[in-house]
N, C-alpha and C positions, 0 to 999 in steps of 0.2 A: 186600737188594740193591735199588738204585734202579731205577725205570723210566727209559726214555730216549725222546727224540724228537730227530731231527736235521733241521736246516734247511739245505738245499742250494739252489743257484741255477742258472739257465740260463746265467749269465755273471757276471763281476765287477760289483760295484755294483748288483746286482739288488735289494738290500735285506735280505740275509741277516742282517747284524749287527743292524739295527733290529728285525727280526722276532724274532730270538733274545732281544734285550733286552726287548721287549714281553712275550713269553711268560714270561720269567723274572719280570717284575714281576706278571703276571697270576697265575701259580702261587703266588707269594709272597702276593699279596693273598687268595688262596683258602685260605691256611693250609698250603701245602706247603713243605717244605724243598727248595729248588731251587738248582742251581749251573750255571753255563755251562761249556762245554768246547770248545776248538778245538785239535786235536792239533798243528797247524802253522800259524803265522801269519807272513806276510811283511809287515813294516811298519817304518817308521822312527820312528814314535811309540811309545815304550816307557815303562814305569813301573817303579819300584823298590818292591818289597814291604817289609813290616816287617822281614823277615829278610834284606834285601839282595839278593833275587833279581830278575832282570829278566824282564819279560813284556810282551806286546802290550797297548796301551791299549784296544783293542776289547773284550777280555775284562775289563778293569777297569770299563768302562762297564756291561757285562752283570752283573758282580758287584755293582756299586752298585745296579742295578735289582733284583737278587735279595736285596738287604739283607745282603750278605756282604763281609767284608774280602777284597780281591784276594789270590789265591794263585797261585803258579806252577803248581800242580796244574791250573789251568784252562787253561794254555797251555804245555805242556811243551817245545815247540820254537818258537823265534822266529828268523826269518831277517831280518837287517838288511842290505839291499843296500849294497855299498860301490862297486859299478860296475855297468855294464850287464850284466855276465855273471858277477858274483860277489857273495857275501854272507857276512857274519859269521854263524856258526851258534851259537845259544845253546840249550843243553839244560838243562832243569831250572833255568833262571835263570842259568846260568854259561856264558860263551863257551868253545867248544872249538876254535875256529879259524875261518879264512876259507877258503871253498871256491868253486871255479867251479861253474857250473850243472851241468856234466857230472859233476864230482866228487861233488856232493851227490846227484845223481840215482842214482849207483851206491851211495852210502853210506846213504841215508835209511832203508831197510828195517831196518838194524841198530838203529834207534832205536825199533822197535816195542815192545820190553820197557819202555823208559822211558815211552812213551805209555800203555801198558796199566797200568803201576804207578800212574801219576798218575790215570788214569780210574777204576781200581778203588778207589783211596783215596777219591776224591770220591763214588763210588757207594755206598760203605759209610757215608758221612756224611749222605746226602741221600735224599729221596723220589724226586726226578726230576732227571735231567741233561738239559739242552738243549744239544745239540751244534751246532756251526756248521761247514759245509764251507768250501771256498775255490775261487774261480773257478767252474768248471763240472765236473760229474762226467763229462761227455762229451768230455774232452780225451783222445782215443783214443791219442795218442802217449805219454801219461803213465800210462795206466791200470794197466799191469803193476806199477808201483812205487808205486801210490797209497796214501797213508797218511792222507789228510785228507778225502776224499769217500766214495765207495762202499767203498773199502778200509777206512776207519774205521767205516763203518756195519756192515760185516760183522764186524769185530773186536768191536764193542759189541753186535751183534745188535739194532740199533735201526731202527724205522720212520722214513721220511723224508717231509718236506714239501718240495716243489719250488717255489721262488719265481721268478717271471718279471717282468721290467720292461717294462711296456707303453708307457712314455713314450718309449722309443727307437724304437718301431715294430717290426713283425714278431714280435709276442709269440707268436702261435699257431705260427708256424714254429719259433721258438726252443724252445717247449715240446715240440712234436712231434719236432723234430730231436734234442733232448736225450734224450727217452725212447727213441726208436728206435735211438740209438747205444749204448744200454746193453745188457748181457747180460740174458737173461730173468730170472735170479735178481735182478739189480740193479733191473730194472723193477718186479719184484714188491715191492720194498722201498718204492717211492713210493706212499704211501697218500693223498696229497692234493696239490692244486695251489693255489698262492696267486698271484694276479695283483696286482702292486704298481704304485703311482704312476699310478693311473687318474684321468683328468680327464673328467667328463661324466656322462651318464645310464647307469646300469648296464643298464637295459632294452634300450638299443641294442646293448649288448655281448652280451646273453643268447644270441642264435643262435650266436655264436662259442663261448661257454662250453659250450653243449649239444654242439656238434660236436666240440670238443676232448676232452670227456669220452667221447664215443662212440668217437673214433679211438684214444685212449690207454687207455681203460678205467680211468681214474682220476678221482675226483670233484674238482671245483673247490670248495675249502672256504672261499673268500672272495675278495673283490676289495677291495683297500685303496686309498684315494684318495691323491693327492699330499699327504702329511702335512706340516703346518707346525708341527713341534715342533723344539726346539733340542737335539738329541742329538749328542754328539761323533761325528765322521765317521771312516771309515777314511782314512788319510793319502794314499794314492796317487791316489785319485779324488775327493777332497773338492772340492765346489763352492765351499767357502769360499775356496779358493786362486785362483779365477778370477772370482769373483762381484762383485768391486769394482774399478772402474777409476778413473782419475784424475778424471773429471768428477763422481764421486760424493762428493767431499770435503765434509766438514761443518765445524762450528766448530773441532773438534779433529781434526787429520789425523794418523793414525799409519800409517807405511809399514813393513811387514815385508819385508826382502829375501828373495825366494824363491830361496834357494840351490838348486843342482841336487840336493844330497843333504841338504836341510833335514830336520831331525828335530824332533819335539815342538812343532809349531806350535800345539798345543792350549794352550801356555803363555799365549797371547794372546787366547783366546776370550772371556775375561771383559770385555775392552774393548768387544766388540760389544753388550753389554747396557746400555751407558751412552748415554743420549740425547745427541745432538749430536756423537758420535764416529764417524769413518769409520776402519775398520781395513782397510788395503789390502795385498795381497801383490804385490810388484812384482819383475819379472825383467829389466828393461831400463832404460836411462837415461831414455828418453822417458816411461816410466811413473812415474818417481820424483816429479817435480814439486818442490814446496817444502813438505814435510811439517813438522809441529811436532815429531815424534818419529820417528827412524829406528831400527828394531830389527834387529840382526843375531842371528838365531836359532841354535839348535843345529844341528849338522851331523854326519853319519856319516863324512864325509871332509873334515875341516877344512882341510887343506892344499890339496886339490884345489879346494874351494869358494873358498878365499882366492885362488887363482890365477885362477879364473873371475871373481871379483869384480874383480880387477885387469884382466883382459883385456877385460871387458865395459864398462869405463869407469866403473862404479859406484863403485869405490874412490876415484878422483879427485874425483868429485862429493861423496861422503860426507865426504872430507877438507875440501873447500871449504865445505860447509855446516856442518861442525863448527867451522871457524874463524869462521864468521859467527854462531855461537851456537846452532845447532839442537841439540836434545837427542839424544844418541846412546846407545843401550843395547844391550849384548851379553849374551846368555845362553849359557852353556856354550861350545860351539865359537865362537859369535860373540864371547864374552868373550875367548877365546884370540886371535882374529883382531885384536882392538883393541890388543893389546900390541905390544912392540917386535920380538919374534922368536918363532918356533915351531921348536923343535929336535926332530928325530926320529932320535936316534942308533941306535935298534934297527930302524929301517925299519918301524915300525908302520903308517905310511901311505906317504909318498914318500921318506923318508930325508933326511938333511942338515938344513940350517938354511934357513928361509923367513922373510924379513922380514914383520912384521905391519904394521898401519896406523900404529902408533906413537902412538896417541891415549891409551894408558894406559901407565904406567910399570911394565910387567910383562914377564916372560919365561916361556915355557912349554916344558917338556920332556916329550915323550911317553914313557911307560913301558909295559911289556908288559901289566900287569894293570889292569883297570878299577877305579875307585872307585864302588861302588854302595851307597848308604845313604840312608835317610830322615833329614831334618834338621829342627830347629826352633831358634828363637832370636829375634833382633830386628835391626832396622837399627841400624847404628852412627851416628855423627854424620855425617849426609849434608850435603854442601855444595852450593852452587849452586841451580838452580831446583827440584830435588827435595828440598830441605832439610826439607820438612814430613814426609818419610818417617822422619825420625830417631826411633828408639826404638819404632817400630811392630813388632808381632810378625811373625815370618817362619816359614813352614812349607812344606816341599817335599821334594825329593830330588835327590841328585847322581848323575850317571851319565856318567863321563868317564874317559879314560885318561891325561890330562895332569896334571902337577904344575906349578903356576904360582907363580913367585916374585914378590912384591909388597912394597911398603912398608906396614907394618902401620898407619901413621898414615893411609894412604889407604883403609883397608878399608871396604867398603860394609856388610857385615853381621857380626854376631857370632853364631855358631851352634854346635850340638852335635848328635851323633847322637841320634835318638829312642830307639833301642834299643841296648843294649850300653854298654860303658864308653867314657869319653872326655870330656874337659873342653871347655868352650866355647872356640872359637878364632875369630880374625878371618878373614874370607873376602871375596873380591871386591875391587874397586878403583874409584876415581874419580880423574879426572885433576886435575892441579894447574896453577896458573897464574892469570892474571887472570880467566879465564872458566872456571868449572867446569861442564861440560855433557856429559861423557862418563862412563858408568857401565858396570860389568860384574860379573857374578856367575855362579857355577856352579849356582845353585839353580833347578831347574825347579819351576814352580808358584809362583814368587815373587810374582806379581801376584794370585794367587787369594785371598789372605788378606783378611779383612773390612776394607774401607776403603782398601786399598792402591791398586787401580786407580783409584778415585775421586780419591785424593790426587794421583796422577800427572796425571790429566786436569785437576784444579783448577790444578795448577802450569802446565800447558801453556796453559790459557786465560788465566791471570793474566799469564803471560809476554808475551802478545800484547795485553794491555790489556783483556781481557774478564773478567767476573765468573765465578768458579767456585763461588759459594755454592749454586747450585741443583743441583750434581752429586750424584746419589743414591749412597749407599753400597750396594753389592751384597753380599747374603749368597749367595755362589756355591753353597754346598752346598745350601741350601734351594731355590734356583732349580733346581738339577739334579733334586732330588727331585720338584719340581712337574712338570718336563718328563717324567720317567719315568711319573708318574701320567697325564699327558695322553696320552702314547704308548700306554700300556696301555688306557686308556678307548677311544681311537680304534680300536685293533686288536680289542679285545674286541667292539665294536659291529658290526664288519664281517666277522669270521670266524665260522664255525660252531664255536663253542667246545665244544658238545656232541660234535660229531664229532671234534674234536681231542683231547678228553679220552678218547674211546673209542679213538682211534688210539694214544694214549700209555698206555692201560691203567690210567687213573686214574678215580676217581669225580669227576664234575663238581661244582663248588661247594665242594670242600674235603674234608679228611680225615674 
């Protein structure tokens, strides 16, 4: 049976996900079979595994750091918010329904057998499991029903490292307050404290470290600096979404519409790696400006987000810029919005028929069950400014509940399931007329393939009379591996790994 170590935080965005990913990579580097685990994740960024199951992308990142193929065993429960007080509940990769917060609170302990079956299966296959908590273990109104923080630690019998974010201020109060709000048995599980996102000289911090160790009776096992590595973020608090404003635009300006229920914004991270590109997330008309490419991303509430787009004034501006020749691209829910109409006869979202933007000759009908499958194939004959994509290989995944009718002659890609039976079929759409500049596809990860993002940027530059010859082709998979190694090296250098190995019950330096 595997050893275990759990990473909890004093608050959301303290750095739990990154520390978990770093330890997964460190243990892997040291020769251990390691797997990540988070019993319950709330996120709009999700991934489809090889067997068609849906899981949170944070555990995909951690699986990649551990050198493993992502498995729903690593995230048996995924909550995808559909409103401010309700979420779709996904268990073992399959949706079981939508619940209000109160309904899920009363229901979730019934999922403990599913959680433990997944955990025990992983534990039988690995030397160590690195668990991640959610939010804070000191949410005293939720503790009785907890299945993701100390509740999970008890079920797994695991020691805990507590991560605190010093960048927000009040780090010692947050550590002490968290520890003191726990039950005695829970406090005893915390074997080490990690202070994260520190800027400055650790010597100046030392008196505070000594005092917090004395008051809590728990050693500080390291102080991590503000790390400058490019690891995929948790969606709800990502700095990517607010880090770029209109004045930051570069030679190629890409604007992603920040829909209220935007999902899988990680589809566009690869553009940030290309010199001369600004990737901005915009949520208002004044932020939009005159970009070279406007992207409508995926959404967990397509009709609601389409109505928001209409009410905000962004729809009218997108239509205006589309008529002027600006390139428009929709992925998944964004693709559905670009069509003529979205029909919801079963009331999957809002019910009824909702007019789309009418930029693509498509119609979408919502059905009850999702399509969740990994895909591979190629671009079809692409017209207009993105014609250079024609024939390039495509790989990614679909995750949607709509069926879209389109003209096959306008298809954007030709794809087939990676696993299982099924012939290649046309997918996606591109508009017709004198100016072809609007494209849509269901494939998440469409831009990640080697050379695809670079070709898009080349096209945008040349469309405005600039040379695209210097645009570098990005090997995104190799880049991510490099970033995991950089993260592991930085964390290994600043944590007391001897102490952490001791806490985990493993021999330092490998098997």
